[in-house]
C-alpha positions as CSV (number, residue, x, y, z in Angstrom):
1,M,-2.0,8.5,25.3
2,D,0.9,7.0,26.1
3,N,4.3,8.4,23.5
4,D,5.9,4.8,24.9
5,N,2.7,2.7,23.4
6,A,2.1,4.9,20.5
7,A,2.5,3.4,17.0
8,H,5.3,4.9,15.4
9,W,5.0,5.9,11.7
10,E,6.9,7.2,8.4
11,T,6.6,7.9,5.0
12,A,7.0,5.9,2.4
13,V,5.5,6.6,-1.3
14,L,4.6,3.7,-3.7
15,D,6.3,3.6,-6.4
16,G,5.6,2.4,-10.6
17,G,1.7,1.0,-10.9
18,P,-1.8,2.6,-10.8
19,A,-1.0,4.2,-7.5
20,D,3.1,5.2,-8.3
21,G,3.2,9.0,-6.2
22,L,1.4,8.6,-4.1
23,R,2.9,9.1,-0.3
24,T,1.5,6.6,2.8
25,R,2.5,7.0,6.4
26,V,3.0,2.8,8.2
27,S,4.1,1.8,11.1
28,A,6.6,-0.8,11.8
29,R,7.8,-1.3,7.5
30,P,6.3,-4.2,6.8
31,R,7.3,-5.9,3.5
32,V,4.6,-5.7,2.2
33,I,1.3,-2.8,1.0
34,Q,-1.9,-4.3,-0.5
35,V,-3.1,-1.2,-2.5
36,T,-6.9,-1.3,-3.6
37,H,-8.9,0.0,-6.4
38,P,-12.8,-1.1,-7.2
39,C,-14.2,-2.2,-10.7
40,P,-17.5,-1.8,-11.7
41,V,-19.9,-4.7,-11.0
42,D,-22.2,-5.6,-14.0
43,D,-25.9,-6.9,-13.6
44,R,-25.3,-7.3,-9.4
45,T,-27.7,-5.3,-7.4
46,D,-26.8,-8.0,-4.0
47,G,-23.3,-5.9,-2.8
48,I,-21.6,-8.0,-4.4
49,R,-18.1,-5.5,-4.4
50,V,-14.8,-6.4,-6.7
51,E,-11.8,-4.8,-6.3
52,A,-8.2,-5.7,-8.5
53,L,-5.4,-5.9,-6.2
54,Y,-1.6,-4.6,-6.3
55,L,1.4,-5.3,-4.1
56,Y,3.9,-2.7,-3.6
57,L,7.0,-5.0,-1.2
58,R,9.6,-3.1,0.5
59,D,13.0,-1.6,-1.0
60,L,15.3,-2.4,2.1
61,G,18.3,-0.4,0.4
62,V,16.3,2.4,2.1
63,T,16.5,3.0,5.7
64,T,15.5,7.2,5.4
65,E,11.8,8.7,5.3
66,P,10.6,8.3,2.9
67,L,11.2,4.4,2.1
68,R,10.5,3.6,-1.3
69,Y,8.1,0.4,-1.8
70,G,8.0,-0.3,-5.6
71,F,4.7,-2.1,-7.9
72,D,5.3,-5.9,-7.5
73,A,4.7,-6.5,-12.1
74,A,3.5,-9.9,-10.9
75,S,1.3,-9.9,-8.0
76,P,-2.7,-11.3,-8.7
């Protein structure tokens, strides 16, 4: 793989919410990270999935690794 075309990955840490302390790698410093968690579905067997959705917003004040993403409590 050509290193000039390779994605540049940086370490990021999620703060607060259900994924507090989780470390991940991101490319291109996205402003938002979406975390999902499966939820059980009762009385359905037709392949329907339900997932809880959580958003983490990048702390723009952190410019070196690990980048920080804070839980958005107002997210749907």
